[in-house]
C-alpha positions as CSV (number, residue, x, y, z in Angstrom):
1,M,91.2,118.8,71.5
2,Y,89.0,121.9,71.8
3,K,89.7,124.7,74.2
4,G,86.9,126.4,76.1
5,K,87.2,129.6,74.1
6,D,86.9,127.6,70.8
7,I,83.8,125.9,72.0
8,Q,82.3,129.2,73.2
9,E,82.9,130.6,69.7
10,R,81.3,127.6,68.0
11,L,78.3,127.9,70.3
12,I,78.0,131.7,69.5
13,K,78.1,130.9,65.8
14,F,75.6,128.1,66.2
15,A,73.2,130.6,68.0
16,A,73.6,133.0,65.1
17,R,72.7,130.2,62.7
18,I,69.7,129.3,64.7
19,I,68.5,132.9,64.5
20,S,68.8,132.8,60.7
21,V,66.9,129.5,60.6
22,C,64.1,131.1,62.7
23,D,64.0,134.1,60.4
24,A,63.6,131.8,57.4
25,L,60.5,130.0,58.9
26,P,57.2,131.0,57.4
27,D,55.1,133.7,59.1
28,S,52.4,131.2,60.0
29,K,51.1,130.1,63.4
30,A,53.3,127.0,63.3
31,G,56.3,128.9,62.0
32,K,56.1,131.5,64.8
33,H,55.7,128.8,67.4
34,L,58.6,126.8,66.2
35,A,60.7,129.9,65.8
36,G,60.0,131.0,69.4
37,Q,60.8,127.6,70.9
38,M,64.0,127.2,68.9
39,L,65.2,130.8,69.5
40,R,65.1,130.0,73.2
41,S,66.7,126.6,73.1
42,G,69.1,127.3,70.3
43,T,70.6,130.5,71.6
44,S,70.9,129.5,75.3
45,P,73.8,127.0,75.1
46,A,76.3,129.7,74.4
47,P,75.6,131.8,77.5
48,N,75.1,128.6,79.6
49,Y,78.5,127.4,78.5
50,G,79.9,130.8,79.4
51,E,78.5,130.4,82.9
52,A,80.0,126.9,83.1
53,R,83.4,128.3,82.3
54,A,83.1,130.5,85.3
55,A,81.7,127.8,87.6
56,E,82.4,127.9,91.3
57,S,83.1,124.2,91.5
58,T,83.3,121.0,89.4
59,R,79.7,120.1,90.4
60,D,78.6,123.6,89.3
61,F,80.5,123.2,86.1
62,I,78.8,119.9,85.4
63,H,75.4,121.2,86.2
64,K,75.7,124.2,83.9
65,L,77.2,122.1,81.1
66,K,74.2,119.7,81.4
67,I,71.8,122.6,81.0
68,A,73.6,123.7,77.8
69,L,73.6,120.0,76.6
70,K,69.8,119.7,77.3
71,E,69.2,122.9,75.2
72,L,71.2,121.5,72.3
73,N,69.3,118.3,72.4
74,E,66.0,120.2,72.4
75,T,67.1,122.3,69.5
76,E,68.0,119.2,67.5
77,V,64.4,117.9,68.0
78,W,62.9,121.3,66.9
79,L,65.1,121.2,63.8
80,K,63.9,117.7,63.0
81,I,60.2,118.8,63.5
82,I,60.8,121.6,61.1
83,I,62.1,119.2,58.5
84,E,59.3,116.6,59.1
85,S,56.6,119.3,58.8
86,K,58.3,120.5,55.6
87,L,58.6,124.1,56.8
88,L,62.2,124.0,55.6
89,T,64.1,121.3,53.7
90,E,66.6,118.9,55.1
91,N,69.2,120.2,52.7
92,K,68.9,123.7,54.3
93,L,69.2,122.3,57.8
94,A,71.6,119.4,57.5
95,D,74.7,121.5,58.4
96,V,73.0,123.1,61.4
97,I,71.8,119.7,62.7
98,D,75.3,118.3,62.2
99,E,76.9,121.2,64.1
100,C,74.3,120.8,66.9
101,S,75.2,117.1,67.2
102,Q,78.9,117.8,67.2
103,L,78.5,120.4,69.9
104,A,76.3,118.0,72.0
105,R,79.0,115.3,71.7
106,I,81.7,117.8,72.8
107,L,79.7,119.0,75.8
108,S,78.8,115.4,76.7
109,A,82.4,114.4,76.7
110,S,83.3,117.4,78.9
111,V,80.6,116.4,81.4
112,N,82.0,112.9,81.5
113,T,85.6,114.1,81.9
114,A,84.5,116.5,84.7
115,K,82.6,113.6,86.4
116,G,85.8,111.6,86.4
117,K,87.5,114.3,88.3
118,L,84.9,114.0,91.1
119,K,85.9,110.4,91.8
């Protein structure tokens, strides 16, 4: 089982990887647009998770985790758009997509566990 600090570290490392992916995108209109969108969505789960860890209540915790989860889901879509548009190859992004999916599953499980505590 992951501890909060471990998940936080993984989210920070994920954000750093997203920054590298954005820097690798071409300096075209599409590349700049995708980089900007993905920089926002891909770097926000880490600070949102940090806020969730300091939540004032279980409901606040769930709300903040859901925000981080939504951003991870959005990032995964941007990564797939990048692959589909052939701006970067699937080989280059497979590990990042896998980590994104794993983090989303972890946060989703945390949301479900926290919801169970509300009952």
